[in-house]
C-alpha positions in Angstrom: 166.4 85.1 65.9 167.1 85.9 69.4 164.7 84.6 72.1 163.4 86.8 74.5 163.3 85.7 78.2 160.4 87.2 80.1 161.4 88.6 83.3 159.3 87.7 86.4 157.0 90.7 87.4 157.7 92.0 90.8 155.0 91.1 93.4 152.5 93.9 94.1 151.4 93.7 97.7 148.2 95.8 97.0 147.1 93.1 94.7 147.5 90.3 97.4 144.5 88.7 99.1 144.4 88.4 103.0 145.0 84.5 102.6 148.3 85.4 100.8 149.6 87.5 103.8 152.7 85.2 103.9 153.7 86.5 100.5 154.3 90.0 101.8 157.8 91.2 102.0 159.9 90.4 104.8 160.3 94.1 105.9 156.4 94.6 105.8 155.8 91.4 107.9 158.5 92.4 110.3 157.1 95.9 110.8 153.4 94.7 111.4 154.4 91.8 113.7 156.7 94.3 115.5 153.9 96.8 116.1 151.5 93.9 117.2 154.1 92.6 119.8 154.6 96.1 121.2 150.9 96.5 121.6 150.5 93.3 123.1 153.4 94.0 125.7 152.0 97.4 126.4 148.6 96.0 127.5 149.7 92.6 129.2 153.3 93.3 130.5 154.0 96.9 131.1 153.0 97.8 134.7 151.0 100.9 133.7 149.2 101.4 137.0 151.7 101.7 140.0 149.1 102.7 142.5 147.2 99.7 141.9 150.3 97.5 142.8 152.1 97.9 139.5 149.3 95.9 137.6 149.2 95.7 133.8 146.1 96.6 132.2 145.2 92.9 131.5 145.9 92.0 135.3 143.6 94.8 136.4 140.8 93.9 134.0 141.1 90.2 135.3 140.9 91.3 138.9 138.1 94.0 138.2 135.9 91.4 136.5 134.8 89.1 139.4 131.8 87.4 140.9 131.3 90.1 143.6 130.5 92.9 141.0 128.6 90.7 138.5 131.2 91.1 135.9 132.9 87.7 135.9 131.9 87.3 132.3 134.5 89.9 131.4 137.3 87.2 132.0 136.0 85.0 129.0 135.9 88.0 126.5 139.5 87.4 125.2 138.7 83.9 124.3 135.4 84.8 122.5 137.4 87.5 120.7 139.8 84.9 119.3 137.0 82.7 118.1 135.3 85.8 116.3 138.5 86.9 115.0 139.1 83.4 113.4 135.4 83.8 111.8 136.3 87.2 110.4 139.4 85.5 108.9 137.2 82.9 107.2 134.8 85.6 106.0 137.5 88.0 104.5 140.5 85.8 103.5 139.7 86.5 99.8 139.5 90.2 100.1 142.3 92.1 98.7 145.0 93.8 101.0 144.6 97.8 100.5 146.7 99.4 103.4 145.2 102.8 104.4 146.8 105.5 106.3 143.3 106.4 107.5 143.6 103.6 110.0 146.3 105.8 112.0 143.4 108.0 113.1 141.6 105.4 114.9 144.9 103.7 116.1 146.1 107.1 117.5 142.9 107.8 119.2 143.1 104.4 120.9 146.7 104.8 122.0 145.9 108.4 123.4 143.2 106.8 125.6 145.7 104.4 126.9 148.2 107.1 127.7 145.5 109.3 129.4 144.4 106.2 131.5 148.1 105.8 132.9 148.2 109.5 133.5 144.9 109.6 135.4 145.1 106.0 136.8 141.8 105.1 134.9 142.3 101.7 133.4 138.8 101.8 132.0 139.8 104.6 129.5 142.4 102.0 128.3 139.7 99.4 127.8 137.5 102.0 125.8 140.3 102.7 123.6 141.0 98.9 122.6 138.5 98.5 120.1 140.0 101.7 118.1 143.5 100.3 118.4 142.5 96.9 116.8 140.4 98.6 114.1 143.1 101.3 113.4 145.8 98.8 113.1 143.7 96.4 110.9 142.7 99.3 108.7 146.1 100.6 108.4 147.7 97.3 107.5 144.9 95.7 105.5 142.2 98.3 104.4 138.5 98.9 105.1 137.0 96.0 103.6 138.9 93.6 105.7 138.4 95.9 108.7 134.7 95.7 108.4 134.9 92.1 109.7 136.7 93.0 112.9 134.4 95.9 114.0 132.2 93.8 116.1 134.8 91.4 117.7 136.8 94.7 118.6 133.8 96.6 120.3 132.8 93.2 122.0 135.8 93.9 124.2 133.8 96.7 125.9 131.9 93.9 127.7 135.2 93.7 129.9 134.7 97.2 131.2 133.3 96.9 134.8 131.0 99.8 135.2 131.0 101.0 138.8 127.6 101.1 140.5 125.8 99.3 137.6 125.1 96.1 139.5 124.0 98.3 142.6 121.7 100.5 140.5 120.1 97.6 138.6 120.0 95.0 141.3 117.6 96.8 143.7 115.1 97.8 141.0 115.1 94.3 139.5 114.9 92.6 143.0 111.9 94.8 143.6 110.2 94.3 140.3 110.7 90.4 140.4 109.2 90.3 144.0 106.3 92.5 143.3 105.5 90.7 140.0 105.7 87.1 141.4 103.5 88.2 144.4 100.7 89.8 142.2 100.6 86.9 139.6 100.6 84.4 142.5 97.7 86.0 144.5 95.9 86.5 141.1 96.2 82.5 140.6 94.8 82.1 144.1 98.1 81.2 145.9 98.5 81.7 149.5 101.3 84.4 149.6 102.4 87.0 152.0 105.0 89.6 150.9 107.3 91.5 153.3 110.1 93.4 151.5 111.9 91.0 149.3 110.6 88.1 151.1 107.6 86.3 150.1 106.0 83.7 152.3 104.2 80.6 150.9 102.3 78.5 153.5 104.6 79.5 156.4 107.7 79.1 154.4 109.7 82.2 154.0 111.4 82.6 150.5 113.8 85.7 150.2 114.5 86.9 146.8 118.0 87.9 147.5 120.1 90.3 145.4 121.6 87.4 143.7 118.2 86.3 142.5 117.5 89.7 140.9 118.8 88.4 137.6 121.6 90.8 137.0 124.1 88.1 136.1 121.6 86.3 134.0 120.9 89.6 132.3 124.6 90.3 131.5 125.0 86.8 130.1 121.9 87.0 127.9 122.8 90.6 126.7 126.3 89.0 125.5 124.6 86.1 123.8 122.1 88.4 122.0 124.9 90.6 120.9 126.7 87.8 119.2 123.5 86.1 117.9 122.2 89.4 116.4 125.6 90.1 114.6 125.9 86.7 112.9 122.3 86.1 112.1 121.0 89.5 110.9 122.1 91.5 107.9 120.4 94.8 108.5 121.4 97.1 111.4 118.0 97.9 112.7 117.1 94.1 113.0 120.5 93.5 114.8 119.5 96.4 117.2 116.0 95.0 117.8 117.2 91.6 118.5 119.8 93.0 120.8 117.4 95.2 122.8 115.0 92.2 123.2 117.5 90.6 125.5 116.6 92.8 128.4 112.8 92.1 128.6 113.6 88.4 127.8 116.1 88.2 130.6 113.4 89.6 133.1 110.7 87.3 131.9 113.1 84.4 132.1 114.0 85.2 135.7 110.4 85.8 136.7 109.6 82.4 135.4 112.5 81.0 137.4 111.5 82.6 140.6 107.8 82.0 140.1 108.2 78.3 139.6 110.0 78.2 143.0 106.9 79.6 144.6 104.8 77.1 142.8 106.7 74.2 144.1 106.6 75.6 147.6 102.9 75.9 147.2 102.7 72.2 146.3 104.6 71.2 149.6 108.1 71.0 148.1 109.7 73.8 149.7 113.0 72.1 150.5 113.4 70.9 147.1 112.5 74.3 145.6 114.9 76.3 147.8 117.7 74.0 147.3 118.2 71.5 144.5 115.6 73.2 142.0 117.1 76.7 142.8 120.5 75.9 141.9 119.6 74.2 138.7 116.6 76.4 137.5 119.0 78.8 135.7 120.0 76.1 133.2 116.7 74.4 133.2 114.3 77.1 132.9 116.0 80.6 132.5 118.1 80.1 129.6 115.7 77.8 127.5 113.0 80.5 127.8 115.4 83.3 127.1 117.1 81.6 124.1 113.7 80.4 122.7 112.6 84.1 123.0 115.5 85.3 121.0 114.7 82.8 118.2 111.1 83.8 118.2 112.2 87.4 117.8 114.6 86.4 114.9 111.7 84.5 113.4 109.3 87.4 113.5 112.0 89.8 112.1 112.6 87.8 109.2 109.1 86.2 108.5 108.5 88.0 105.3 112.1 86.8 103.9 111.3 83.6 104.9 107.9 83.7 103.1 109.6 85.0 99.9 112.3 82.3 99.9 109.6 79.7 100.4 107.8 81.1 97.3 110.9 81.2 95.2 111.6 77.6 96.1 108.0 76.6 95.2 108.3 78.5 91.8 111.6 77.1 91.2 110.3 73.5 91.9 107.2 74.0 89.6 109.4 75.2 86.7 111.6 72.1 87.0 108.5 69.8 87.1 107.0 71.6 83.8 110.4 71.1 82.0 110.6 67.4 82.9 107.0 67.0 81.7 107.8 68.9 78.4 110.9 66.9 77.9 108.9 63.6 78.3 
């Protein structure tokens, strides 16, 4: 009787999971890595903007995100992006790889914005297109289910876009609002205050609420934190939107508390300490604790019903377990 030797079945790449990516064919891996390298060179090495001294897009973005325009946070976005991509990998590594040509639409749109940015010498257009390049390439190589995990990290790159005039537009309004609010609440509490423009006088000591004290930098930092917090703690889109939107009033409240406590300390005769040491550390000691506690409170209120239901389920489960034990005895 002749024995039949079973032949090994050829590896089907559409049945692989993301964690098995190393098992893809050499040609497929080479094509994917080649495309990734070309894109990285385009954005980080190619001098796309000769009128800016031959800067690459990466170099232009680094220089444009500075402390003068309030967008210094943009320099840290690539590092945050790498962390979030690692989290996306952990979340989707068991998903099956299902490449789709539909990803070429988003990839093509992102690359088109890059080319238009070179033609018009508008690097911001290329930054707008980066999320579409990331999403399109991921969709083309791995499929939509895996792509869903990188949508937020991809669009998080938009925090690197320095918006011209944004700081000037917000700073003046925030500065005026904080000055008037502190003066109103202070006089309401019986404090001896005099307000002239953006300067509040407390017992003969002038405290100027400068542009840097308007809270624009703290606002940008809290908005980024709120975006990350909302994305990774909320499941429903409307809850993410509410939590994200709450960062704006929370930033204003936190900055008001920081400035107002400076006035209170000055009223108590500690003006030198308030204007120097306390002013330098109040952001860490006062603003962020209030703002982050506010985010948690909003999160708690958004999910209070779900927490109540979970608590009831745990109670019912515990009661049933106790009843079984009594019955067994």
